[in-house]
C-alpha positions in Angstrom: 82.6 108.6 127.8 83.3 109.8 124.3 81.4 108.1 121.5 84.5 107.8 119.5 85.7 105.1 122.1 82.7 103.1 121.1 83.5 103.2 117.5 85.6 100.0 117.6 84.9 98.6 114.2 86.5 99.5 110.8 83.9 99.9 108.0 84.1 100.0 104.3 81.8 102.4 102.5 81.1 101.6 98.8 79.0 103.8 96.4 77.5 103.1 93.1 78.5 105.5 90.2 77.3 105.8 86.6 79.8 106.2 83.8 79.0 107.0 80.2 79.5 104.0 77.9 80.2 106.2 74.9 77.0 105.0 73.2 74.4 107.2 74.9 74.1 104.9 77.8 75.5 104.4 81.2 77.3 101.6 83.1 76.8 101.3 86.8 79.8 100.3 88.9 80.6 100.2 92.6 83.6 102.1 94.0 85.0 101.9 97.6 84.8 105.4 99.1 86.6 104.6 102.3 88.1 101.6 104.0 89.4 103.2 107.2 86.3 104.7 108.8 85.7 103.7 112.4 82.1 103.1 113.4 79.8 101.4 115.9 76.8 99.3 115.0 73.5 98.8 116.9 70.4 96.9 116.0 67.4 99.3 115.7 64.9 99.4 118.5 61.3 98.9 118.0 60.5 102.6 118.2 63.3 103.4 115.7 61.9 100.8 113.3 58.4 102.2 113.8 59.5 105.7 113.0 60.9 104.6 109.6 57.8 102.4 108.9 55.8 105.6 108.8 58.1 106.9 106.2 57.5 103.7 104.0 61.0 102.5 104.8 62.3 99.7 107.0 65.6 99.7 109.0 67.3 96.9 110.8 70.5 98.8 112.1 71.9 102.1 113.1 75.5 102.8 112.3 77.3 105.5 114.2 80.3 107.2 112.5 82.4 110.4 113.1 80.9 113.7 111.8 82.5 114.5 108.4 82.4 110.9 107.2 81.7 110.7 103.5 78.6 108.6 103.7 75.2 109.2 102.1 71.8 107.5 101.3 72.3 104.5 99.0 75.8 103.6 100.1 76.7 100.0 100.9 78.5 99.6 104.2 80.4 96.5 105.3 81.2 96.1 109.0 82.7 92.7 109.9 80.6 90.4 107.7 77.4 92.4 107.9 76.5 94.4 104.7 74.1 97.3 105.0 72.4 99.7 102.8 72.2 103.2 104.1 68.6 104.5 104.0 69.1 107.9 105.8 71.8 109.9 107.5 71.3 112.2 110.4 73.5 114.4 112.6 71.5 114.5 115.9 71.3 117.9 117.4 73.6 119.3 114.8 76.3 119.4 117.4 79.2 118.3 115.2 79.5 115.2 117.3 78.6 112.1 115.2 76.4 110.9 112.4 73.7 108.3 112.7 73.1 106.1 109.6 69.8 104.3 109.4 70.4 101.1 107.5 68.8 97.9 106.4 70.7 94.6 106.2 71.6 93.6 102.6 70.8 90.0 101.8 72.1 88.8 98.5 69.7 87.2 96.3 66.6 88.5 98.1 
């Protein structure tokens, strides 16, 4: 079975950007990069969580998206009502197949 058939959710990818404020400083704003990416979401297993703990990071989910998707570390991803922060992006085996985005769930106010 193709992994693309499992990508049954539409996700939104938002990215922070810095814009000069004209006075020597910068203003941070969030812009939507894509609203039409299809993806699949999975909770991270214990071994996957342990792998990232060793890198001083924690993850809660893995997001699978098609190769070539404009997504990078630090992006905020919304899938259904779940908001995630991308911690790392990997292309397993470099086979031009799919990307795995290791994420942590964003909880407003925490």
